[in-house]
C-alpha positions as CSV (number, residue, x, y, z in Angstrom):
1,X,-37.7,41.9,-2.6
2,X,-39.6,38.7,-0.9
3,X,-43.3,38.4,-0.7
4,X,-44.5,38.1,3.2
5,X,-45.2,35.3,5.3
6,X,-48.1,35.7,7.9
7,X,-48.9,31.8,9.4
8,X,-50.6,30.9,12.6
9,X,-48.0,29.4,15.0
10,X,-44.9,27.5,14.7
11,X,-45.0,25.1,11.8
12,X,-43.0,22.0,11.5
13,X,-39.6,21.7,9.4
14,X,-41.2,19.4,6.7
15,X,-44.3,22.4,6.3
16,X,-41.5,24.5,6.1
17,X,-40.0,22.7,2.8
18,X,-43.8,22.7,1.3
19,X,-44.1,26.5,2.4
20,X,-40.9,27.3,0.5
21,X,-42.2,25.0,-2.6
22,X,-45.5,27.1,-2.6
23,X,-43.8,30.4,-2.3
24,X,-41.4,30.2,-5.4
25,X,-44.4,28.5,-7.1
26,X,-46.6,31.8,-6.2
27,X,-43.8,33.5,-7.2
28,X,-43.8,32.7,-10.7
29,X,-47.5,33.8,-11.0
30,X,-47.0,37.5,-9.1
31,X,-44.5,39.7,-7.1
32,X,-44.2,40.5,-3.8
33,X,-47.6,38.1,-2.5
34,X,-48.7,38.9,1.2
35,X,-48.9,35.1,1.8
36,X,-51.2,33.1,4.6
37,X,-50.7,29.4,5.0
38,X,-52.7,27.1,6.6
39,X,-51.5,23.4,7.5
40,X,-53.7,21.2,6.2
41,X,-55.1,17.9,8.1
42,X,-53.8,14.0,8.3
43,X,-50.3,15.3,7.0
44,X,-51.7,16.5,3.6
45,X,-49.1,19.3,3.4
46,X,-49.9,23.2,3.5
47,X,-52.1,25.1,1.4
48,X,-50.7,28.9,0.7
49,X,-53.0,31.8,0.8
50,X,-52.6,35.0,-1.7
51,X,-55.5,36.9,0.4
52,X,-55.6,39.8,-2.2
53,X,-58.2,40.1,-5.2
54,X,-57.7,37.5,-7.6
55,X,-55.1,35.8,-5.3
56,X,-55.9,32.7,-5.0
57,X,-54.5,29.3,-3.2
58,X,-51.9,26.7,-3.6
59,X,-51.7,23.4,-1.7
60,X,-48.9,21.4,-1.7
61,X,-48.4,18.2,-1.2
62,X,-45.7,16.2,0.7
63,X,-43.9,15.3,-2.4
64,X,-44.2,18.6,-3.5
65,X,-46.6,18.4,-5.9
66,X,-49.1,21.5,-5.5
67,X,-52.5,22.2,-7.0
68,X,-53.2,26.5,-7.9
69,X,-56.8,26.8,-7.7
70,X,-58.4,30.8,-7.9
71,X,-59.5,33.0,-5.7
72,X,-63.4,31.9,-6.7
73,X,-62.8,28.8,-5.2
74,X,-63.2,28.9,-1.8
75,X,-60.7,26.8,0.9
76,X,-63.0,23.9,1.7
77,X,-64.2,22.9,-2.2
78,X,-59.9,23.4,-3.0
79,X,-58.9,21.1,-0.2
80,X,-61.3,18.4,-1.5
81,X,-60.0,18.6,-5.3
82,X,-56.4,18.4,-3.4
83,X,-57.4,15.4,-1.2
84,X,-59.2,13.8,-4.2
85,X,-55.6,14.0,-5.9
86,X,-56.1,16.9,-8.3
87,X,-53.1,18.5,-9.3
88,X,-51.6,21.6,-11.8
89,X,-48.6,21.0,-14.2
90,X,-45.5,22.5,-12.7
91,X,-44.9,24.4,-16.0
92,X,-48.4,25.8,-16.2
93,X,-47.0,28.0,-13.4
94,X,-44.2,29.5,-15.7
95,X,-46.1,29.8,-18.6
96,X,-49.3,32.1,-16.9
97,X,-46.5,34.4,-15.4
98,X,-45.2,35.0,-19.2
99,X,-49.2,35.9,-20.2
100,X,-49.5,38.2,-16.9
């Protein structure tokens, strides 16, 4: 079963693509994530929030690169480092599930 996705408004086609990328990454980390989506300012991409204890956030850029931050990092702080170019290596997502 795919995780539930909650969005505010109707995302654009480009945002839909990025949401799918983020969802696929979250599915490597946990089963059936319930995700809230925030479209980022200035065309930076989207942020998917798994709003449960220990859930975290994945910021996805238009080039499909992504940054994962833990739940202890607030949205603005995560956005700041994402805006500065920080990204998570894609292999890290697969490795995280193996150790869970």
